[in-house]
C-alpha positions in Angstrom: 102.1 111.1 82.5 100.6 107.8 81.5 102.7 104.6 81.8 103.3 102.1 79.0 102.1 99.5 81.5 98.6 101.1 81.7 97.4 99.6 78.4 96.2 96.3 77.0 97.6 95.3 73.7 94.4 96.3 71.9 94.6 99.8 73.4 98.2 100.2 72.5 97.5 99.3 68.9 95.0 102.2 68.7 97.4 104.8 69.9 100.7 103.6 68.4 101.1 103.6 64.7 101.8 101.5 62.8 99.9 99.1 65.1 102.3 96.2 64.8 104.8 98.3 66.8 102.5 97.7 69.8 103.2 94.0 69.7 106.9 94.6 69.5 106.8 96.9 72.5 104.7 94.3 74.5 107.5 91.8 73.7 110.2 94.1 75.1 108.4 95.0 78.3 106.7 91.8 79.2 109.0 89.1 77.7 112.4 90.8 77.9 111.6 93.0 80.9 113.2 96.1 79.3 113.0 99.4 81.2 114.4 101.7 78.6 113.0 102.6 75.2 116.6 103.0 74.0 117.0 99.2 74.3 114.1 98.5 72.0 116.4 97.9 69.0 113.7 97.1 66.4 111.7 100.3 67.2 112.7 103.3 65.0 114.2 106.4 66.7 111.3 108.7 66.0 108.9 106.2 67.6 111.1 105.7 70.6 111.4 109.4 71.1 107.6 109.8 70.9 107.1 106.9 73.4 109.6 108.5 75.8 107.8 111.8 75.8 104.3 110.3 76.2 104.6 107.1 78.3 106.8 106.4 81.4 108.4 103.0 81.5 110.6 102.7 84.6 107.9 103.6 87.1 108.9 101.5 90.1 112.2 101.2 91.9 113.3 98.5 94.4 114.1 100.4 97.6 114.7 97.4 99.8 114.1 93.6 99.8 114.3 91.0 102.5 114.7 87.3 101.8 113.4 84.6 104.2 115.0 81.2 104.8 111.8 79.7 103.3 112.5 81.5 99.9 110.0 84.3 100.3 111.1 87.7 99.3 109.5 90.9 100.5 109.9 94.0 98.3 109.6 97.7 99.1 109.1 99.7 95.9 109.3 103.5 95.5 106.9 105.3 93.2 107.4 108.4 91.1 106.0 110.6 93.8 108.3 109.2 96.6 105.6 107.0 98.2 106.3 103.3 98.8 104.4 100.1 98.4 105.1 96.4 99.2 104.9 93.1 97.3 105.9 89.6 98.2 107.2 86.7 96.1 106.2 83.5 97.8 108.0 80.3 96.8 105.1 77.8 97.1 107.0 74.7 95.8 110.7 74.3 95.2 112.3 73.0 92.0 112.5 69.2 91.8 115.7 67.8 90.3 116.4 64.2 89.5 119.6 62.4 90.5 120.8 62.9 87.0 120.4 66.6 87.4 117.3 66.9 85.2 114.6 69.4 86.2 111.5 67.3 86.8 109.3 70.2 88.1 110.0 73.8 88.1 109.3 76.2 91.1 105.8 77.4 91.8 105.4 81.0 92.8 102.6 83.2 94.1 103.1 87.0 94.1 101.1 89.1 96.6 100.7 92.6 95.1 99.4 96.0 96.3 96.6 98.1 94.8 96.9 101.3 96.9 99.3 103.4 98.8 97.9 102.9 102.3 94.3 101.8 102.8 90.9 103.3 103.7 89.5 100.2 105.4 91.3 100.7 108.7 91.5 97.1 109.9 92.7 97.3 113.6 95.0 94.3 113.1 96.7 95.6 110.0 99.9 97.7 110.0 99.1 99.2 106.6 96.1 100.9 108.1 98.3 102.8 110.6 99.6 105.1 107.8 96.1 105.9 106.5 95.1 106.2 102.8 97.3 108.2 100.4 96.2 107.3 96.8 95.2 104.6 94.4 97.8 102.9 92.3 97.5 103.2 88.5 97.0 100.0 86.5 100.6 100.3 85.4 101.9 100.5 88.9 100.0 97.4 89.8 101.3 95.5 86.7 104.9 96.7 87.1 105.2 95.0 90.4 105.1 91.7 88.7 107.5 92.7 85.9 110.0 94.0 88.5 109.8 90.8 90.5 110.1 88.5 87.5 113.2 90.4 86.3 114.8 90.6 89.7 114.5 86.8 90.1 115.3 85.8 86.5 111.9 84.2 86.2 111.5 83.2 82.5 108.9 84.8 80.3 107.0 81.6 79.9 106.9 80.8 83.6 103.4 81.4 84.9 102.7 82.8 88.3 99.7 83.0 90.7 98.7 86.6 91.6 96.9 87.5 94.8 95.7 91.1 95.2 96.3 90.9 99.0 99.1 93.4 99.5 98.6 97.0 100.6 95.1 98.5 99.9 91.6 97.3 99.1 91.4 96.3 95.4 87.7 97.0 95.1 88.3 100.5 96.4 90.5 101.0 93.3 88.0 99.3 91.1 88.8 100.5 87.6 92.5 100.2 87.8 92.2 96.8 89.5 90.0 95.5 86.6 92.3 97.0 84.0 95.3 95.3 85.6 93.5 91.9 85.5 93.0 92.4 81.8 96.7 93.4 81.2 98.0 90.5 83.2 96.0 88.0 81.2 97.1 89.2 77.8 98.6 86.2 76.0 101.1 88.3 74.2 102.3 89.8 77.5 102.7 88.2 80.9 100.0 85.7 80.0 98.8 85.0 83.5 95.5 83.1 83.2 92.6 84.8 85.0 92.0 81.6 87.0 95.5 82.2 88.5 94.4 85.7 89.7 92.7 86.1 93.1 91.2 89.2 94.5 91.2 89.4 98.3 88.7 91.9 99.5 87.5 93.1 102.9 84.0 92.9 101.5 82.6 95.9 99.7 79.5 94.0 98.9 78.2 96.5 96.2 81.5 96.2 94.4 81.5 92.4 94.7 78.2 92.4 92.9 79.6 94.8 90.2 82.7 92.6 89.8 80.5 89.5 89.4 78.6 91.2 86.5 82.0 91.7 84.8 82.5 87.9 84.9 86.3 88.3 84.5 86.9 84.6 85.5 89.1 85.5 88.5 89.0 83.9 91.9 87.4 85.5 94.9 88.7 85.6 98.4 86.8 87.3 101.3 88.7 88.6 104.3 86.1 87.5 106.8 88.0 87.2 110.2 84.9 87.2 112.3 81.5 85.4 112.5 79.4 88.2 114.0 79.0 91.9 113.2 80.1 93.1 116.6 83.5 91.6 116.5 83.9 92.2 112.7 83.1 95.9 113.1 85.8 96.0 115.9 88.3 94.4 113.6 87.2 96.0 110.3 85.3 99.3 110.9 84.1 99.2 107.3 81.7 96.4 108.4 79.3 99.1 109.6 78.7 99.9 106.0 79.0 96.4 104.5 77.9 93.9 107.2 78.5 90.1 107.0 75.1 89.3 105.6 75.4 91.7 102.7 78.8 90.2 101.9 77.4 86.6 102.0 74.5 87.7 99.8 76.9 89.2 97.2 79.1 86.1 97.3 76.2 83.8 96.6 75.6 85.8 93.3 79.3 85.8 92.3 80.1 83.5 89.2 82.5 80.8 90.2 84.1 78.2 88.0 82.5 74.8 88.7 85.8 73.4 89.8 86.6 76.3 92.2 85.5 77.5 95.6 85.1 81.0 97.2 88.0 81.5 99.6 87.1 82.8 103.0 90.2 84.1 104.8 90.0 83.9 108.6 92.8 85.6 110.4 93.1 83.8 113.7 93.9 86.0 116.7 94.6 84.4 120.1 91.6 84.7 122.5 89.7 86.9 120.1 88.3 84.5 117.4 90.0 81.2 117.9 87.3 79.4 120.0 85.1 76.5 119.0 81.9 78.6 119.2 83.3 80.8 116.4 84.0 77.7 114.4 80.4 76.5 114.9 79.0 79.9 113.8 81.3 79.9 110.7 79.7 76.6 109.6 76.2 78.1 109.8 77.3 81.3 108.1 78.8 79.6 105.0 75.9 77.1 104.6 75.0 76.9 100.9 78.2 78.4 99.6 80.9 76.4 97.8 83.5 77.6 100.3 87.1 77.0 101.3 88.3 78.4 104.6 91.9 79.5 104.9 92.9 79.9 108.5 95.8 82.4 108.9 98.1 82.9 111.8 98.1 86.5 113.0 101.7 87.8 112.5 102.5 90.1 115.4 104.3 93.4 114.9 105.6 96.1 117.3 102.9 98.0 119.1 100.0 95.6 118.5 98.0 94.1 121.4 96.9 91.1 119.3 98.6 87.8 119.7 99.5 84.9 117.5 97.3 81.8 118.3 98.6 78.5 119.5 99.0 75.8 116.9 96.8 73.4 118.9 93.9 75.8 118.8 94.3 76.3 115.1 94.2 72.5 114.6 91.1 72.1 116.8 89.4 74.9 114.8 90.4 73.3 111.5 89.4 69.8 112.5 85.9 70.9 113.6 85.3 72.6 110.2 86.5 69.6 108.3 84.3 67.3 110.5 81.3 69.3 109.3 82.2 69.0 105.7 83.8 72.4 105.2 87.1 72.4 103.2 89.6 74.1 105.4 93.4 74.6 105.3 95.8 76.3 107.6 98.0 78.7 105.7 101.6 78.0 106.2 103.2 81.1 107.7 106.0 82.4 105.4 108.5 85.0 106.0 108.4 85.0 109.8 112.1 85.8 109.9 111.6 88.9 107.8 109.0 91.7 107.7 106.1 89.3 107.1 103.0 91.2 107.9 101.8 93.7 105.3 103.2 97.1 106.0 106.1 96.0 108.2 108.9 96.6 105.6 107.5 100.1 104.8 107.3 100.9 108.6 110.8 99.6 109.1 112.2 101.8 106.3 110.4 104.8 107.7 111.9 104.3 111.1 115.4 104.0 109.6 115.2 107.1 107.5 
């Protein structure tokens, strides 16, 4: 059965008559976060019954959540078929309140969402890959993660979020549903999340990066690079055999980027694997000619991995070298280290407990 979250407003108007009912329904599900057709008081009984029979509405359930001392919350959701996925609410900036008790600046949130149950890419450093690939998420299952998180945290309807497709799965491997979710998120009458606030993080399916560029959706692009030569990258990301570094770089150079934005290159730093200065030098050469920003990420260890978290001093040396050569570079602040931070950890923990 299709979900009510699978459709843009324009699509709903074509299948629900009279069409103005579609806008009322959008208001209930995206502004009021209603999970029952019975609660849609301005919708006639016969329309509600028809909706109930045709379109599922409560498609995700919160199985478990863990809250970090830094304000991050990791969610484990169950789907209709019993499979589970993860999402994370990241508190990027706390609320600022004046001495008089007046809110000067509200919180800033980023939500990291999943696009698949499991993943086909098979990155050796990723816990999600250990469970293999199960299935793609529908557009509605992608969208519903945001709705559930907003409701669970009483985040007001007019509060904008940043979305990162960086949870479980490879978004470009679920291309059509990913693109549909981008369109649904950005509907002004719904969640109204500007496309500039949406970032796709991909392991680098270069042919799909080109295809996405032609769509010109206006979203931000992040490449999970993690290595500067094909030998190491193939070891870390086996998919690199099919889509090597140069093919990714070529696709990125063709991708339409807002004049004020940069392409993000995510570089997961693993101790004694890719944290040396020679790698930093090769990275400078590799990204020459691209409006790039490098985001250095600490590897988050998990039980059973042989990879280690890098030392802070090595991260700083790496960063400082890139900056000295004119490359914009940040070190991502590690969040949720006191909870199941790495993607797939909460799912794995739940599996071990059941």
